[in-house]
N, C-alpha and C positions, 0 to 999 in steps of 0.2 A: 846703328847696325845691330842685328840680333846677336852677333857674336860678342858684342860688348855688354850685353845685358847681364845683370846679376841673377835675375830670376826668369824663368820661362814665361811667366805671366804675373799680373798683379797679385799681391798677397795681403790678406786681412789679418792683422795681428790683434788678438782679442784678449781682454782681461776682465775678470769679474771679482767683486767683493761680495761676500755672502754672510748670512746670519750664523753660519757654522759649517762644519765639514762632515756631519754625520750621514746625512742622506738627503737627496732632493725631495723625498717624500715629506720631510719635516723642515728642512732648511730652504731658504729662499735667497734669491739674488737681491742685493741692496744697491749695487752700482755696476754699470755695464759700460765698457769702453772698447773702441776698436780704432786702429790706425791702418790705413791702406797705403801700402808701398807700391810704386810702379815697378816696371821691370828693371829699372836702374837702381832700385833701393831707396828712392826718394819718397818722402811723405807727400801724398796728394790730397788726403782729407782725413778728418778725425771725427769720431762719434763718441759722445759721453753723456750719460744721464744717471741720476739717482733713480732708484726703483723702490716704490713703496712695497714692502714685503707682506703687508697686512698681518704682521705679527711682530714680536720683539725683534729688534735689529741685531741682537747678539753682541759680540765683543767690540763695543765702541772703543775700548782702550787699544784695540788692534787696528781696526780699519778707520776709526775716526768719524764714522757716520753715526749721528744721534737719531733718536726717534723723532725729534722735532724736525730734523733735516728732511726726513722722508714724508712728513705730513704734506709738504708742498710738491711731492714727486708723483709722477704717474705710476700706476700699477703695471706689471709686465704686459698684460693684455693690451694696454693702451699704447705701449711703445713698440710692440712686436711688429705691426705693419711698417712703421718707419724704419726699424732696424733691418727688416728683410729687404725693403726697397733700397736702402742705403748700401747693402752688400750684394744686391742682385748682380749676377754675372761673375762674381769672384768665386772661383772654384777651390782655392787653397787658403786655409786658415792656419795661423801659427799661434801658439800660446805657451807660456811657461807653466809646466804641469798641465798639459793640454787635456789629459784624460779627465781631470777633475772639472775643468771648465766645460768640456763637452757633456759630461755627466749632468752637471747642474743646468745647463741650457736645455738639454733634453727633458729634464724634469719640468722646467718652466713651460716649454712648448707643449709638453704632454698635458698640462693642466688646461690648455686651450684646445684639447682634442686634436692637436696637430703634431705629427711626428716630424722630427728633424730629418731632412734628406741626408743622404750619404755625402759627407764632406771630407776632403783630404785634410787631416789635422797634422801639422808638424810640431813636435814638442821640443822647445829649446832647452828643456831641463834634462831630457833623457841622455844626450851624449855626455853629460857631466856627472850622471848619477843623480841622487836625490839632493840637489844642491840649491840653495836659495838664489833668487834672481840677482841680488846684489853681489853675491860671491862669484856667480858666473860672469857677470859684467866685469868684475875686477880681473878675472883670469883672461878675458879677451880685451882688456884695456879700453873698455867703453864706459861712458858715464852711467852710473847706477841711477835708480829712481831718486828724484829730489826729495820726494815724500813717499816713504814706504806704505804699501797697502792703500794707495790711491789708484783706482782702476786706470785712469788715463796716464798717470805717471808710470805705472807698471807696464802698460801697453807700449808707451813710447820707448821705455828702456828695453823691453823685449824686442821691439823692432830694431833698435840699434844693435842688440846682441845678435839677432838673426843675420843682419847685414855683415857683421864682423865674422860670424861663423862661416857664412857662405864665401866670403873673400878668402878665408883661410883654407876652406875645403870646397872647391868648385863642384865636387861630386854631389854635394847636397842639392844642386839644381835639379837633379833627377827626382829627388824626393818631393819637390815642390811642383810637380806636374799634376794637373787636375785629373780626377778619375773620370768625370763626365760632367756635362752641364747640370747645374743644380736646379731642380724643380721644386721651388718653394710652394707650400700650401697657400691657399687664399684665406684671408682673415676677414671675418665679419666685423670685428671690433674696429671702431673708428680710432684713428690716431690722436695723440695728444702731444702738446709741446713738451720737449725734453726739459730737464731741470738739473743743472749742475749744482755742486756744493756751494759755489759762490752765489749763484742765483737764489738758492734756497735761503741762505743766510742773509741776503739782502732783504728778502721778504720778511724774515724774522725780525730784523731791525726796524722795519716799517710797521710792524704789527702794533695795534693800539695798546697802551698801558692802562689797563682797567683800574688799577688801584690809584694811579695818578689822576685818572678821570674823576674819582670820588672827590678829591680836593677841589677840582674845578667846579664840579656840580654843587658843592657846598659853599662856594666862594661868596654867594650872596648872603649867607648866614653870618651874623656877627659873631666872631670868636670871642669867647669870654672865659675867665677862669672856670675850670670844671673840677668837680670833686674827684677824689681818688677812685671812688667806686665806678664812676663813669669811665674813667681812663682804663682801669683794670678790665672792665667788661669789654671795652672795644679792643684792647690789646689781646685778650683771650680769643676773641673772634678772629682777629687778624692772624694770630698764631695758628689757629686751625685752618684758615683759608690758605696760608702759604706753606703748610706742612709738606705738600707735594711739589713745592716750587712752581706751581701753576695756579693761576687765578682765572676761573671761567666767568661767564656773564652772570650766572646765578650767584656765585660767591660775591662778586663785586656788587650786585644789586642788594644782597643781604647785608653787606657791610655798610652800604649807603643808608639803608633803612635803619640800621642799628645806630649810626652816627646821628641821624635825625631824632630817633627816639631818645638817645642819651643827651641831646642838646648840644652836640658838638658842631662847631663851625669848620670851615675849610682850613683855617690856620691851625685849629686844634688837631684836626686829623693829620695834617702835614707834620706837625710836631710829634705826634704819636708814631707815625710811620718812621720818622727819622730816629726816634727813641728806640724803636724795635731794631732797626738796622744797627744802631750803635751798641745795643746790648749783645747782639750776635758778634759784632766786631770785637767787643771787649772780651768775650769768651775766647775768641780765636787768638787774641793777643795776650791772654793771661799767662802764657808761658814764653812770651817774648818773640814769637814768630807765628806766621800763618802757614798752615800746611796746604798742600795742593787742593785737598777736598774741601777744606774750609774756605779757600779762595773761590772755589767753584760755587759754593753756596752763597757767599757774599756777592759775587758778581750777579748771580741770578736774582737774589733778593733786591739788589740795587736796581736791576732792570725792571723788576715788577713794581718797584716803588717810584719809578719815573726818573731815576738818576741817569746821567750820561754814562756810556759804557766804561769810560776810563775813570769815573769819579771814585770808585771804591779803592782803586790803587792809590789815588791821592789821599783818601781818608786813612788808609792803612799807614802810609808814610807819616801823615800829620799826627796820627794817634799813637804811634809807637812810643814816643817819648813820654806822653801823658799816662799811657796804660801799662807801659813796661814795668812799672814798679809794683804792679799787682802781685798777689801771691801766685807763684809759679805752679803750674800743674806738675805733679811728680808721678812717674810710673805710667802705666797703660790706662788706668781707670781713674775716674772721679765719680762723684755722687750722681746717680741717674735721676731723671725726672720721676718723682714718686708716683705720678699719674700713670706711668708706663709699667711700673713693677707689678708683676703678676699677670700682665696681658699676654695673649698668645699672638705671635707674629709669624708671618710668612714672607719669603723673599721671592722676587721675580726678576729675571734678567741677569746678565753677567755683571757682577759687582765691580766697581771702579776703584774702591779704596784699597790701600795697602798699609801694612805695618812693617816698619824697618825695611821698606823696599819690596816686600813680598806681598803679592796681590792676595786679597781675601776672597776665598771661594765660599760657596754656600755652607759647607760643613764648618769652616772656621767662623763664619758669620753666626751660625747657630750657637756655637760654643761661646762666643763673646756675649751674645744676647742672654744665654742661660746664666752666665757668670754674673750678669747685672740684674738678675731676678726676673727675666721674662721666660715665657714658654715658647716653643717653636713648633710649627706645623708645616708640612710640605705642601698642603693643599689649601685652597680657598673654600671654606665651608661656612655656610650661613650661621650656624649655631656655635661653632668652635673658635672662629677667628675674630680677633679684635683689631688687627692692624696688618696692612700689606705694605711692605717696603719695596719701592721700585728703584732699580738701578738707573733708569732713565725716566724722568717725569712725564715724558710724552709717549711712553711705551703703549703699543697696541696689543699687548699680550692677553691671552685668554684669562689669566688670573686677574689682571686689571679690570677687564670687562665684567667678570663675576663680582669683584669687590664693589664696583660702582653700582651694579644692578641691585646688590643686597645692602647698600649703604654702609659698607665696611670702610673705615677711614684709610686713606692712602697717604704715605709719607715718603719723601725722597730720601735716598741713601745718605747724602751728607747731613741732612737734618736728623736722621735717625741716630747716626753715630754721636752727634752732639747731644741729643736728648737723653741717650742712655749712658753718656759719660765715658765713651770709648775714644781714645785719642789715636787717630789714624794719620797716615802721611798725607 
């Protein structure tokens, strides 16, 4: 019976994660989710997808979405038709901080030359003041998001909050009546399959390991003792190839050619790859523990070199006793790589490292770099810049694009801090 219904009609509860909160002119949606509740407050369907923002993903440390995650995701134009069809006929939407979600969605639809029709938005935050979703859930005795800043988890929690609020205050039902039927614009863009975080990461795990392929390609070559010069030359090339914690087809091909030129066999190359990984591990363990950002670098290196995902954790445990007796690092700094001293560096993306629990922003990063003998520039310029540091190795930022166009070396943030001798959490 209608009298027992919680809502006058179905409600779509929406949540988004974005590259930032400055403006929809510059910031983009990186994840979009919606939960539809029927009149009784029951979940009847859910929608969620990552969205490729075609720019830097912003604060990964906050929303957990990496640049590599969105490489496998559709752009907004490709999911807009599916999103609109999925919500067709639902005239009332709810969101936590609804004005922001509405603002950002209007920006995304505006890029498609399509205006968002008038929709009744109910904000679950407004009755509480400017209060976080988890705190509002606590006040209403409902389960908070299991993972903060996941669009689907936040949408589910907001839906639970909306149900609890309406049960406490039945007068809210009147605020959930639609203004009018929604007339969505037609979209020329063809739809594309949605892509969740789990689906994206499964694709990442199945991606080919190009460095490990070198070992396989050279397996027919007889491994023999090689001179130090050949080993040093190959390790130097490997160091440059993995500096951004990404190895592309060209880099893998050049390493393969170098191995052939230097007379290295498959077993030689495998041993050099393992030696490189162990040298980075030894540095990380030289003070008796592995920081979060060091562990990040080690995991990514292990993956690049063809090791199983959990192998580096076993290596850390197995190596702690043997390497723990090394000379401990003291203080914040150690000797930087002399090859970087005097170079001009630029940073792109929201940095992930911290010192004593305080996240490093770009101003602090510049100060640390200068302390270690580098110069800092805010822009990527062909003549002045020597090195671009990326907070996420798969970033699609304009700075990354310019650096690659002009042949400016790119280095990942964890590698950079190690190379310049700054000890971060």
